[in-house]
N, C-alpha and C positions, 0 to 999 in steps of 0.2 A: 255364520258358521257354514263353511263351504270347503270342498276339497280343493278348490282352485285358489291360487294366490290372487289377491285383489290387484286390480290395475285401475288407473284413473278412468273416469267415465268419458263419454264423448266430449270432444273439445278440450280434453285434459282437465276437466273440472276436478277441483280438489274435494268438493262435496260429494259428488257422485262416484261410487265405487262400481267396478265392473267385474263380474265373475264370468269368465268365458264359457263355463258349462251351461249357463243359463240359456244362451242362444241355441245350444245343441239339444237341450232336453225339454224346453218349455212347450213345444207343440205336442210332443208325445205325452207329457203330463196333462196338458189341457184335454187331450182326447180321453184320457181316463177320467178326469174330473167331470166331463160331460155326462158320463154314465153314473157317477156316484154323488154328485152334489145335489142338494135339495132345490126345489123350484123357487124358493125365496128364503130370505133370512140373512144372518150374519155369518160370514166365513172368517174365522180367526186364523191368521197365518202365524205360527210360532217360529221364531228364528228366521225372520224375513231376509236377513243378510243385506244385500245391496238394495233391495226393493225392486229389482228388475222383474222377478217373477210375478209379484202381485199386481204390478201395472199391466203386464200382459194378460193376466187372468181377469182382471177387472174389466178390461176392454172386451175380452172374449165372453164374459158372463155378466152383462150389464144389469140383469135382473137380481143380482146378489149384491149385498153390501160387504165390502172387504175391509178387514181390520188388520193392518200389519203390526208387527211387534218385533223387538229385538232387545237383548240385554246390553249391547255395545253402543255407547254414545255416538261413535263414528258411523255405525250402521244406521242408527236412527236419523242422523244427518243426511246420509245417502238416500234413505227411504223418502224422507221429506222432500229432497231435491227432485227425485224421480216423480213423486206424487204431484209436486207443483208443476213440473214440466208437462205431465200428462193431462192435467186439468180435468180429471174425471171425478164426477160428483159422488161416485159410489166407493171411493177410497177414503177411509177415515185417517186422521192424523195418527202417526205411529205411536204405539205404547212402549214404554220401557218395561219389558217383561222378561224375567229370568225363569225359565221353565222349571227349575229346581226349587223355586221359592214356595213357601207354605201358603202364601196368598197371592192371587193374581189380580191385576187392576182392571178386571172385567167380570161382570156377573152373569153373562149369558152369551152363548154362541150356538148357532145351528149346525155348524161344521167346524172342524179343526183340520188345518193342513200344515204339515211339517216336512220340509224338504231338506235332506242332507244335514240334519242336526244330530241324529242318534249316534252316528259313528264318530263325530267330532265334538263330543261333549262327554262329561262324566255321566255315568249310569244314573245318577240322581236326577238328571234332566229328563230322562225317559220315564223314570218313576213319577216325576212331577207332571209330566204330560198326561199320563193316564189318570193320576189322582185328581188333578184339577179338571180334566175333561169330564170325569164322572160327575163333578159338581155343576158344570156348566150345561150339561146336555139333557135333552129329553131322550126317551127310549128310541133307539133306532138311528140316532143322528150319526153321521160319518166322521170318524177320525182317520185321516189319510196320511200315510207315511210314504216317503220316497227315498231311495238310496240303495247302497250295496248291502247285502246280507249273506251270511253263510246259512246253508240249509243241510240238515241231515239227509242222507240218501240222495244228495244232488252233488254232482261234480263242482268243485270250486274253480273259478277262472283264475289263471295265474296272475292276472292283473289285480284281482281283488286280494289275493294273498300278499302281493307286493305292496298294495295300498295299505293293508292292515299293518304290515311291518313299518311302513313310513309313519303312520299315525301313532303307533305305540312308541316309536323313537322320539316323536315330538312331545308326547304326553302319555305316560303309562296307563292313564285311566281312559284314554280314547281307544278306538278300534272298531273294526267291522263287527257287528253283533250277530249272534245266532238268531234266526227267525224264531226258533222254538223258545228261546229265553224271553224274547220280547212278547210272544204270545202268552207264555206262562204268567208273566207280569200282568199283561192285559186282563187275563182271566181273574186274577186276584182283585181287580178293580171292576169286575162285572162287565168286561168287554169280551166280545167274541170276534175271532178272525173270520170275516165274511168272504174275502176274496184276496187272492195273490195274483198279480198281473206281471208277467215278464216284460221288461223294458229294455231299450237299447243300452249298450255299453255295460252289460252285466249288472244292471240295477233291477230293483223290484219296486212295485207300487202296491202298498198294502192297505186294505180297507178293514177297519175295525168298527164295530157298532156296539153300543151298550145293550145289554140283554134286557 
């Protein structure tokens, strides 16, 4: 789930996908993660996409165990290929996980990371993210989102308006979400918005924690 079209990975690999935005945003995201991730435990990445992000973060945060996941079989293949290439002991085999499902194939996590899924999936996926996160978490654990959002009382970048139009043209249930709507949903699942961080290219990084 990404805003960029997939391209073959390095060497033209048919297994490895490549999302160009990953190379542009991974270091900025990692800087935020350094402030928000726990000192130890399991980080579940929901909608890992190509697998490029989680390999980068696993190398940057070797004290954490990283669990990739995705609902797309081709995505799972790509994640497995990047994982095998990286050879890092702290990346688990990817899970087939649909964020909107009533049950997830994991019973514990110490943090959840979800990059560029909320706007390119049905709203039910975001509902599932907070619903299942509430089941997996201890109080105070971080649920971290990254992507574009609209905000009341904040000017909207023309690029995000155009992006929203393109998403809705592809699928009427997709689209850039309002931060206030996501936070209202989070509150119904006993999460509180702890921090909003401005990111490059008109994106936001959001930190939610269970109350």
